[in-house]
C-alpha positions as MATLAB code, in Angstrom:
seq = 'XXXXXXXXXXXXXXXXXXXXXXXXXXXXXXXXXXXXXXXXXXXXXXXXXXXXXXXXXXXXXXXXXXXXXXXXXXXXXXXXXXXXXXXXXXXXXXXXXXXXXXXXXXXXXXXXXXXXXXXXXXXXXXXXXXXXXXXXXXXXXXXXXXXXXXXXXXXXXXXXXXXXXXXXXXXXXXXXXXXXXXXXXXXXXXXXXXXXXXXXXXXXXXXXXXXXXXXXXXXXXXXXXXXXXXXXXXXXXXXXXXXXXXXXXXXXXXXXXXXXXXXXXXXXXXXXXXXXXXXXXXXXXXXXXXXXXXXXXXXXXXXXXXXXXXXXXXXXXXXXXXXXXXXXXXXXXXXXXXXXXXXXXXXXXXXX';
ca = [
       6.839   -2.703  -19.581;
       8.024   -6.304  -19.892;
       6.690   -8.934  -17.504;
       8.514  -12.212  -16.847;
       7.175  -14.879  -14.476;
       9.316  -17.624  -12.961;
       9.460  -19.874   -9.885;
      11.727  -19.850   -6.852;
      13.345  -23.036   -5.553;
      10.484  -23.734   -3.136;
       7.776  -23.227   -5.771;
       6.756  -19.647   -4.983;
       5.999  -17.382   -7.928;
       8.346  -14.474   -8.764;
       7.620  -11.825  -11.409;
      10.022   -9.320  -12.953;
       8.668   -5.998  -14.264;
      11.235   -4.412  -16.569;
      11.426   -0.980  -18.153;
      13.231   -2.410  -21.206;
      11.688   -5.022  -23.461;
      15.040   -6.627  -24.273;
      15.827   -7.709  -20.685;
      16.120  -11.497  -20.481;
      15.268  -13.085  -17.129;
      16.533  -16.670  -17.123;
      18.429  -16.810  -13.806;
      17.567  -19.881  -11.692;
      17.128  -19.906   -7.915;
      19.915  -22.231   -6.757;
      19.112  -22.219   -3.054;
      18.358  -25.603   -1.444;
      14.884  -24.595   -0.268;
      12.140  -27.008    0.638;
       8.609  -26.258   -0.523;
       6.994  -23.636    1.692;
       4.411  -24.803    4.245;
       2.204  -22.293    6.030;
      -0.338  -22.486    8.843;
      -2.440  -19.435    8.039;
      -6.115  -19.570    9.011;
      -8.922  -17.032    9.288;
     -10.975  -16.860   12.495;
     -14.063  -14.672   12.799;
     -14.737  -12.691   15.978;
     -18.385  -13.353   16.923;
     -18.718  -10.112   18.904;
     -17.157   -7.647   16.473;
     -17.941   -9.536   13.276;
     -14.431   -9.020   11.912;
     -11.775  -11.552   10.936;
      -8.334  -12.301   12.359;
      -5.543  -14.082   10.480;
      -3.715  -16.612   12.660;
      -0.238  -17.132   11.161;
       2.060  -18.634   13.792;
       4.685  -19.643   11.211;
       5.628  -15.961   10.864;
       7.469  -16.038   14.189;
      10.516  -17.361   12.323;
      10.628  -14.707    9.579;
      13.782  -12.738    8.778;
      14.299   -9.889   11.258;
      16.567   -6.864   10.675;
      19.356   -8.616    8.748;
      22.576   -6.665    8.007;
      22.627   -4.946    4.615;
      25.010   -7.515    3.120;
      22.523  -10.289    3.952;
      19.362   -8.542    2.719;
      17.026  -11.088    1.077;
      15.517   -8.391   -1.174;
      18.774   -7.378   -2.854;
      19.729   -9.111   -6.128;
      21.782  -12.321   -6.042;
      25.402  -11.583   -6.905;
      28.994  -12.082   -5.781;
      28.122  -15.607   -4.654;
      25.343  -14.499   -2.277;
      21.909  -15.936   -3.067;
      18.745  -13.994   -2.185;
      15.023  -14.103   -2.912;
      15.749  -12.576   -6.339;
      17.883  -14.953   -8.472;
      19.012  -12.315  -10.982;
      21.933   -9.909  -10.465;
      19.742   -6.819  -11.022;
      16.113   -5.809  -11.423;
      13.797   -2.833  -11.935;
      10.701   -3.964  -10.010;
      10.077   -7.475   -8.775;
       7.104   -9.144   -7.069;
       7.134  -12.519   -5.350;
       5.041  -14.602   -2.996;
       5.944  -13.906    0.613;
       7.951  -16.703    2.204;
       6.238  -15.984    5.538;
       2.705  -14.986    4.476;
      -0.047  -13.808    6.788;
      -2.551  -15.169    4.263;
      -2.118  -18.281    2.140;
      -4.110  -20.914    0.239;
      -7.836  -20.660    0.908;
      -7.041  -17.782    3.295;
      -5.752  -15.509    0.522;
      -2.264  -14.569   -0.634;
       0.576  -12.218    0.347;
       3.169  -10.801   -2.023;
       6.277   -8.631   -1.660;
       6.897   -5.753   -4.091;
      10.516   -4.580   -4.352;
      10.551   -1.056   -5.778;
      14.227   -0.974   -6.752;
      17.382   -3.075   -6.442;
      19.110   -0.177   -4.622;
      19.146   -1.187   -0.958;
      19.825    2.352    0.293;
      17.103    4.110   -1.682;
      13.490    4.857   -0.778;
      10.369    5.236   -2.913;
      10.925    9.007   -2.860;
      14.314    8.468   -4.537;
      12.788    6.781   -7.599;
      12.595    8.503  -10.954;
       9.169    9.182  -12.431;
       9.761    6.322  -14.878;
      10.533    3.916  -12.030;
       7.500    5.067  -10.001;
       5.297    4.570  -13.064;
       6.596    1.003  -13.332;
       5.633    0.337   -9.694;
       2.137    1.621  -10.495;
       1.987   -0.807  -13.431;
       3.054   -3.662  -11.145;
       0.395   -2.759   -8.537;
      -2.231   -2.621  -11.284;
      -1.194   -5.908  -12.859;
      -1.127   -7.740   -9.529;
      -4.545   -6.305   -8.605;
      -5.915   -7.727  -11.839;
      -4.275  -11.131  -11.453;
      -5.088  -11.610   -7.779;
      -8.704  -10.545   -8.208;
      -9.275  -13.653  -10.342;
      -8.181  -16.093   -7.616;
     -11.256  -17.891   -6.220;
     -10.217  -17.231   -2.604;
      -9.718  -13.474   -3.051;
     -12.330  -10.796   -2.357;
     -10.199   -7.666   -1.850;
      -6.700   -6.601   -2.973;
      -4.682   -4.232   -0.778;
      -1.404   -2.695   -2.010;
       0.610   -0.886    0.662;
       4.023    0.203    1.881;
       5.311    0.287    5.445;
       8.380    2.555    5.710;
      10.593    2.862    8.783;
      11.565    0.855   11.841;
       9.046    2.811   13.941;
       6.275    1.337   11.789;
       7.591   -2.167   12.470;
       9.476   -2.777    9.222;
      11.879   -5.709    9.588;
      13.614   -5.390    6.189;
      15.162   -2.019    5.349;
      15.219   -2.539    1.582;
      12.623   -0.302   -0.183;
       9.612   -2.521   -0.665;
       5.879   -2.821   -0.143;
       3.383   -5.637    0.085;
       0.128   -6.806   -1.419;
      -2.462   -8.623    0.684;
      -5.219  -10.457   -1.163;
      -7.932  -11.009    1.441;
     -10.652  -13.687    1.293;
     -13.127  -11.161    2.747;
     -13.981   -7.466    2.635;
     -11.818   -5.743    5.233;
     -13.512   -4.002    8.200;
     -12.271   -0.547    7.183;
     -13.636   -0.937    3.670;
     -16.923   -2.278    5.048;
     -17.277    0.879    7.154;
     -16.784    3.023    4.043;
     -19.312    0.969    2.084;
     -21.819    1.299    4.919;
     -21.416    5.077    4.981;
     -21.649    5.126    1.201;
     -24.953    3.227    1.295;
     -26.419    5.493    3.999;
     -25.465    8.648    2.126;
     -26.841    7.328   -1.138;
     -30.191    6.524    0.484;
     -30.399    9.782    2.421;
     -29.625   11.985   -0.603;
     -31.584   10.137   -3.249;
     -28.604    8.607   -4.993;
     -25.711   11.038   -4.503;
     -22.190    9.657   -4.053;
     -20.435   10.207   -0.712;
     -16.928   10.129   -2.175;
     -17.888   12.810   -4.705;
     -19.326   14.920   -1.901;
     -16.161   14.587    0.225;
     -13.873   15.412   -2.691;
     -15.943   18.461   -3.657;
     -15.836   19.743   -0.083;
     -12.097   19.193    0.290;
     -11.311   20.913   -3.017;
     -13.072   24.000   -1.730;
     -11.335   24.025    1.655;
      -7.937   24.991    3.099;
      -6.630   21.473    3.571;
      -5.605   20.842   -0.051;
      -1.885   20.057   -0.084;
      -1.183   19.419   -3.755;
      -3.354   19.517   -6.856;
      -2.654   18.427  -10.407;
      -4.843   18.134  -13.460;
      -5.885   14.565  -12.631;
      -5.041   14.090   -8.918;
      -5.646   15.990   -5.696;
      -4.055   15.469   -2.271;
      -5.535   16.833    0.943;
      -5.455   16.421    4.706;
      -8.939   15.095    5.556;
     -11.317   17.100    7.751;
     -11.269   14.408   10.465;
      -7.688   13.203   10.093;
      -6.859   10.361   12.476;
      -3.066   10.733   12.325;
      -0.761   13.713   13.044;
       0.175   14.077    9.369;
      -2.243   12.277    7.058;
      -2.850   12.893    3.355;
      -5.461   11.344    1.080;
      -4.665   11.207   -2.630;
      -7.599   10.871   -5.044;
      -7.890   10.770   -8.824;
     -10.325   13.509   -9.807;
     -12.252   11.064  -11.974;
     -13.810    8.484   -9.668;
     -12.768    4.887  -10.414;
     -13.188    1.806   -8.176;
      -9.650    0.446   -8.465;
      -6.217    0.837  -10.047;
      -7.409   -0.872  -13.207;
      -9.828    1.999  -13.832;
      -7.185    4.749  -14.092;
      -6.885    6.265  -17.558;
      -3.591    7.024  -19.281;
      -3.582   10.682  -18.253;
      -3.957    9.822  -14.557;
      -1.263    7.155  -14.800;
       1.123    9.616  -16.405;
       0.594   12.303  -13.762;
       0.633    9.980  -10.740;
       4.454    9.665  -10.355;
       4.893   13.458  -10.330;
       2.269   13.978   -7.625;
       3.113   10.978   -5.462;
       6.880   11.478   -5.472;
       6.377   15.119   -4.455;
       4.142   14.025   -1.561;
       6.697   11.513   -0.288;
       9.507   14.051   -0.515;
       7.438   16.550    1.445;
       6.846   13.923    4.122;
      10.597   13.604    4.590;
      10.828   17.379    5.132;
       7.975   17.782    7.637;
      10.173   17.778   10.729;
      13.092   19.790    9.333;
      16.636   19.158    8.172;
      18.739   16.668   10.083;
      15.745   14.576   11.115;
      15.706   10.864   10.222;
      13.435    9.801    7.342;
       9.772   10.082    8.231;
       8.173    6.702    8.967;
       4.914    6.216    7.089;
       2.249    3.864    5.827;
       0.962    4.304    2.273;
      -2.264    2.366    1.689;
      -4.287    1.945   -1.507;
      -8.032    1.593   -0.946;
      -9.785   -0.304   -3.741;
     -13.320   -1.613   -4.102;
     -13.762   -5.290   -3.166;
     -14.174   -7.754   -6.001;
     -16.644   -9.828   -4.003;
     -20.398   -9.432   -3.718;
     -21.782   -6.281   -2.062;
     -25.335   -7.452   -1.294;
     -25.115   -6.423    2.362;
     -24.597   -2.790    1.289;
     -27.977   -2.155   -0.284;
     -27.935    0.039   -3.367;
     -24.118    0.146   -3.612;
     -22.066   -1.269   -6.473;
     -18.327   -1.341   -7.193;
     -18.426    1.780   -9.341;
     -19.709    3.801   -6.363;
     -16.395    3.253   -4.559;
     -13.533    5.701   -5.097;
      -9.975    4.471   -5.422;
      -7.669    6.516   -3.210;
      -4.367    6.325   -1.367;
      -4.007    7.198    2.307;
      -0.528    8.287    3.400;
       0.200    8.919    7.069;
       2.973    8.978    9.648;
       2.937    7.945   13.286;
       5.497   10.656   14.146;
       3.726   13.650   15.697;
       6.771   15.879   16.230;
      10.539   15.595   16.288;
      11.526   12.542   18.332;
       7.954   11.725   19.403;
       5.557    9.103   18.071;
       1.777    8.871   18.149;
       1.024    5.720   20.139;
      -2.313    3.953   19.854;
      -3.100    3.749   23.543;
      -6.303    3.215   25.533;
      -8.825    5.203   23.527;
      -7.481    4.217   20.102;
      -6.635    0.567   20.754;
      -9.362   -0.141   23.276;
     -12.284    1.782   21.765;
     -11.161    2.697   18.202;
     -11.604    6.393   19.032;
      -8.656    8.377   17.675;
      -7.329   11.513   19.360;
      -5.238   13.725   17.080;
      -2.735   16.170   18.596;
      -2.443   18.268   15.417;
      -5.230   20.249   13.731;
      -5.654   19.015   10.154;
      -5.485   22.605    8.881;
      -2.070   23.075   10.553;
      -0.823   19.795    9.089;
      -1.931   20.862    5.606;
      -0.196   24.220    5.988;
       3.056   22.511    6.996;
       2.881   20.154    4.005;
       2.462   23.145    1.714;
       5.403   24.940    3.354;
       7.813   22.098    2.528;
       6.957   21.953   -1.183;
       9.836   21.376   -3.577;
];
């Protein structure tokens, strides 16, 4: 992998990740852009104890542009985009309309390929491995920023999810706090550790799932399963078998196997609802241990956390979506219309 860092016309950082070491990245952003100004701020809810990012400048962000005006495609044929070069393998850049910025964190865009009409599932194993390297490198770099406590790599795929740019891409949010979902996991981890005299909750969950009927796909170094209490109609958790707290902790064997396992999972997702159906909308979310202090979770350290990816779709059947209505949105109590065992069986049926 070759990494090349440069700056866009408005001062934002852009980084190329190339498969070939001889690629030269010297293209200059020629757009007449003024330096980016954001209004992001973090406000804490006194009743729930969680944080909300207020980012009113995002109202003006690019929304469903035609393919020939996509800002994530390379710059060529006289059309200038966010990527100055005429081609790329993987590229990461600071979001022009970030939810988090400055002392409130940082937001980045990760473009998986220059092919506008592709999806992550269309990548080769070599390309998917390069994306993994980019996620890992950005996790390392962002974790050293003084305002950052947790790094979250994710992909939103599909208009039903709310994606406004169709080009295959994901994002990285570097939060200035530990996110509520991670805090819940850490709290459960601490309780389990105390109740069992030091045993690890993630290890217990993984051991139970490996012995059950919800395993979807298993390799030598990774295992994917539908969790016992799945929140979403089709939801898969992907774990490395050797517990590590973050992407940086993966060994070479796990990195090598990851593209095979993950690409197969994504391709199965697109086959869940049968031939002729539109691509399955999904969210793919990496859960990593926070880099900040964990004093409030007594007895827990970073190495107790287990890196894992959660992949789920909001489509519950052909032509129907799972909406977060009263119980889910009002009380955070999920109601799942599909038994996790049935979802796991379907994901095994559509194997390549």
